[in-house]
C-alpha positions in Angstrom: 0.0 -0.2 0.1 2.8 2.6 0.8 4.6 1.5 -2.7 1.3 2.4 -4.4 1.4 5.9 -2.5 4.8 6.4 -3.1 3.8 5.8 -6.8 1.3 7.5 -7.1 2.7 10.6 -5.3 6.0 10.2 -7.5 3.9 10.6 -10.7 2.3 13.4 -9.5 5.0 14.9 -8.7 6.6 14.3 -12.5 3.3 15.7 -13.8 3.7 19.2 -11.6 7.2 19.4 -13.2 6.2 18.4 -16.9 3.1 21.4 -16.3 5.7 23.8 -14.9 8.1 23.1 -17.4 5.6 23.6 -20.6 4.6 26.9 -18.6 8.1 28.2 -18.6 8.6 27.1 -22.5 5.3 28.9 -23.2 6.6 31.8 -21.0 9.7 32.2 -22.6 7.9 31.6 -26.6 5.9 34.7 -25.2 8.7 36.9 -23.8 10.3 36.0 -27.5 7.7 37.2 -29.6 6.8 40.3 -27.7 10.6 40.9 -27.8 10.2 40.3 -31.4 7.8 42.6 -32.2 9.0 45.3 -29.8 12.5 44.8 -32.1 10.8 44.9 -35.5 9.5 48.4 -34.6 12.7 49.7 -33.2 14.8 48.2 -36.0 16.8 51.6 -37.0 15.4 53.2 -40.0 18.0 52.5 -42.8 17.2 48.6 -42.3 13.0 49.2 -41.9 13.5 51.3 -45.0 15.0 48.3 -46.8 12.4 45.9 -45.7 9.6 48.6 -46.9 11.0 48.8 -50.3 10.8 45.2 -50.7 6.7 45.2 -50.5 4.6 46.6 -53.4 3.2 50.3 -53.2 -0.4 49.8 -52.5 0.9 47.7 -48.8 2.9 51.2 -48.3 0.1 52.8 -49.0 -2.5 50.6 -47.8 -0.9 48.6 -45.0 2.7 49.5 -43.7 2.7 53.3 -43.3 -0.6 53.5 -40.9 1.0 50.6 -38.5 2.9 53.6 -36.5 4.5 56.7 -36.0 8.0 55.7 -37.1 7.2 53.8 -40.2 4.5 56.6 -41.4 7.6 59.0 -41.2 9.6 56.7 -43.0 7.3 55.9 -45.5 6.7 60.1 -46.4 10.8 59.7 -46.9 11.6 60.4 -50.8 13.8 58.3 -50.5 10.9 55.6 -50.2 10.2 56.7 -53.8 12.6 56.8 -56.3 11.5 53.4 -57.8 8.6 53.2 -58.8 6.5 49.9 -60.1 2.8 49.9 -60.6 2.3 47.6 -64.0 1.2 44.9 -61.5 -1.5 46.7 -59.5 -5.1 45.9 -60.1 -6.3 49.0 -61.9 -10.2 48.4 -60.6 -9.2 47.7 -57.2 -7.5 52.2 -56.8 -8.2 55.3 -58.0 -4.7 54.6 -59.8 -3.6 58.9 -61.2 -4.5 59.6 -58.1 -2.4 57.1 -56.4 0.4 57.8 -58.9 0.1 61.7 -58.8 0.4 60.8 -54.6 3.7 58.9 -55.1 5.0 61.4 -57.4 4.4 64.3 -54.4 6.0 62.3 -52.1 9.1 61.5 -54.5 9.6 65.1 -54.0 11.0 65.3 -57.3 13.6 62.6 -56.7 11.9 59.6 -58.8 14.1 57.9 -60.7 12.6 55.1 -62.7 8.5 54.9 -63.0 7.2 51.5 -64.6 2.9 51.9 -65.1 0.4 50.4 -66.5 -3.2 50.1 -67.9 -3.7 54.3 -66.2 -2.1 56.4 -68.0 -3.6 59.5 -69.3 -1.6 62.6 -71.5 -2.6 64.4 -68.3 -0.8 62.1 -65.7 2.4 61.2 -67.7 2.5 65.3 -67.8 1.8 65.5 -64.3 4.9 62.9 -63.5 7.4 64.2 -66.0 6.9 68.0 -65.1 7.4 66.7 -61.6 10.4 64.7 -62.4 13.3 66.4 -64.1 15.9 63.2 -63.2 14.0 60.5 -64.5 15.9 58.1 -66.0 13.7 55.0 -66.6 10.3 55.3 -68.4 8.0 52.4 -68.5 4.6 52.8 -69.9 1.9 51.0 -71.9 -0.3 52.9 -74.5 -3.8 52.8 -74.9 -6.7 55.3 -75.4 -7.0 57.7 -74.4 -3.4 58.8 -74.9 -2.3 60.4 -77.6 0.6 60.3 -79.9 1.3 63.6 -79.0 0.6 63.2 -75.3 3.2 60.6 -75.4 5.8 62.5 -77.2 5.3 65.7 -75.7 6.3 64.2 -72.2 9.2 61.7 -73.2 10.9 64.8 -74.7 10.8 66.8 -71.4 13.3 63.6 -70.1 17.1 65.0 -70.9 18.5 62.5 -68.8 16.5 59.2 -69.8 18.3 56.0 -70.3 15.5 53.8 -70.2 12.5 53.4 -72.2 10.1 51.2 -72.8 6.2 51.4 -74.6 4.2 48.2 -74.6 1.3 47.8 -76.4 2.3 51.0 -78.9 -0.1 51.1 -82.4 1.7 54.7 -82.6 4.2 55.5 -84.9 6.2 57.2 -82.3 8.6 59.9 -83.2 12.4 57.9 -82.8 14.1 60.7 -84.4 13.1 63.3 -81.7 13.3 60.8 -79.1 16.9 60.5 -79.9 17.9 63.6 -80.0 15.7 64.4 -76.8 17.7 61.8 -74.6 20.9 61.9 -75.7 21.8 58.9 -72.8 19.0 56.4 -74.0 20.9 53.0 -73.3 18.0 50.6 -73.0 14.9 50.9 -75.4 11.9 48.8 -75.7 9.4 49.4 -78.6 7.1 46.7 -78.3 3.7 46.7 -80.6 2.8 43.3 -79.1 1.2 44.2 -75.6 -1.1 43.7 -73.3 -4.4 42.0 -74.6 -7.1 40.0 -74.0 -5.7 36.6 -75.4 -3.7 33.9 -73.1 -0.6 33.6 -74.9 1.0 35.6 -76.8 2.1 32.9 -79.1 -1.0 32.4 -80.5 -0.2 34.8 -82.8 1.6 32.7 -85.0 3.4 33.7 -87.5 1.4 36.4 -89.3 4.0 38.2 -91.9 4.4 42.2 -91.3 4.5 44.7 -93.3 8.0 45.9 -94.4 9.1 49.2 -92.7 12.5 50.3 -91.6 11.2 53.4 -90.8 11.8 52.6 -86.7 14.8 50.8 -87.5 16.8 53.5 -89.7 15.8 56.5 -86.7 17.6 54.3 -83.9 20.3 53.7 -86.2 20.7 57.3 -86.9 20.1 59.1 -83.7 20.3 56.6 -80.6 24.3 55.6 -80.8 24.5 55.1 -76.9 22.2 51.8 -77.2 22.9 48.7 -75.5 20.2 47.1 -75.4 17.2 47.3 -77.6 13.7 45.0 -78.0 11.8 45.7 -81.0 9.1 43.1 -80.3 6.2 42.8 -83.7 8.3 45.4 -85.7 8.1 45.3 -89.2 12.4 45.9 -90.1 13.9 43.7 -92.8 17.4 42.6 -92.8 18.5 45.8 -94.1 17.0 47.6 -90.9 18.8 45.3 -88.7 21.7 45.9 -90.4 21.7 49.8 -89.9 21.0 49.3 -86.3 24.1 47.2 -85.8 25.9 50.0 -87.6 24.8 52.8 -86.0 25.0 51.5 -82.4 28.3 50.4 -81.7 27.7 49.7 -77.8 24.7 47.2 -78.8 26.2 44.0 -77.7 24.1 43.4 -73.9 20.8 42.0 -76.0 19.1 42.3 -78.6 15.2 41.5 -78.9 13.6 40.6 -82.7 10.9 38.5 -81.4 7.8 38.3 -83.7 9.8 40.8 -86.2 9.1 37.8 -89.3 10.5 40.0 -92.0 14.2 39.7 -90.4 16.2 36.3 -92.1 18.5 35.7 -89.6 21.1 33.4 -91.9 24.3 34.2 -93.3 26.7 37.1 -92.6 23.7 39.1 -90.4 23.2 35.9 -88.5 27.2 35.5 -88.0 27.3 39.8 -87.4 25.0 38.7 -84.1 26.4 36.0 -83.2 29.9 37.3 -82.8 28.4 41.1 -81.4 25.6 40.2 -79.7 25.6 38.4 -76.0 21.8 38.0 -75.6 20.2 37.6 -78.7 16.3 37.0 -79.1 15.2 35.9 -82.8 12.1 36.2 -84.9 10.8 32.5 -84.4 11.7 31.7 -80.7 9.4 31.9 -77.9 7.7 34.2 -76.3 7.1 32.4 -73.2 8.7 34.2 -70.8 7.0 37.6 -71.7 5.0 39.6 -69.3 2.3 40.8 -71.4 -0.8 38.6 -73.3 -1.7 39.4 -76.8 -4.4 39.2 -79.6 -4.0 38.6 -83.0 -6.4 41.6 -83.7 -3.7 43.5 -81.9 -1.4 42.5 -84.8 -3.7 42.9 -87.4 -4.1 46.6 -86.1 -0.8 47.4 -85.7 -0.1 45.9 -89.3 -2.7 48.5 -89.9 -1.5 51.5 -88.5 1.7 50.7 -89.9 0.4 50.9 -93.7 -0.9 54.5 -92.9 1.8 56.0 -91.3 
């Protein structure tokens, strides 16, 4: 009987010790969590800034800056708004034009890079460039109600521009004027195949494009500092491509002529490109990594635009 009582006592003592151990462990974790929360808020401003810059623009504006005064103060700092990517924002969930104007205001003239899609208008582009004279990189998708004049007026106000990316452009842009206005241009991506309703750009197939070397010749004659060039869905021919290689001696890093079906990369032209260009994308190369979709109707629209301009 005594043995049974002793055993029961030992078991009860062991249970109590286990419970105490669990309580101690739980308290330690809670304390650790509390410390982590405190440390998270009390991080050095430069580290907090680095973390916040990994968030999307909408996350910063709608969530992060509302967390505490310290974060709100950091989110108002112009250094937070040097490089802005709005391409992946869902346009129907926000008043994008107002948000974009607010971001430009927050940058206080220090905006260096901006990539926007869907919601650009002539007035918004004008608002951006008028307050961002130091802008070095601009990426836009062109849709109505944008106009050729509005786009050109905006680009011509950016003398320090080094990167210009234009998606879904059915306009006949004056590349000669752009070259003169932006003498430091190093990267040009001019894609007639842009965002659309189709699921896969590959469905465009091998629709022949109207031969036109106007863009190629304008690039060759007015953009000598180019290092990266993408002309997707352009009507240039071998003649135009040779002119670009002649007129752009620094074009060695990247050349993308996918969906440019008037180019026949064979013989001396192929050898020239292979020897000189580090990354070459050919007319019939896969577009699986292209971040936009395209419909056949867009290609037809582009062909018509090319013919009558």
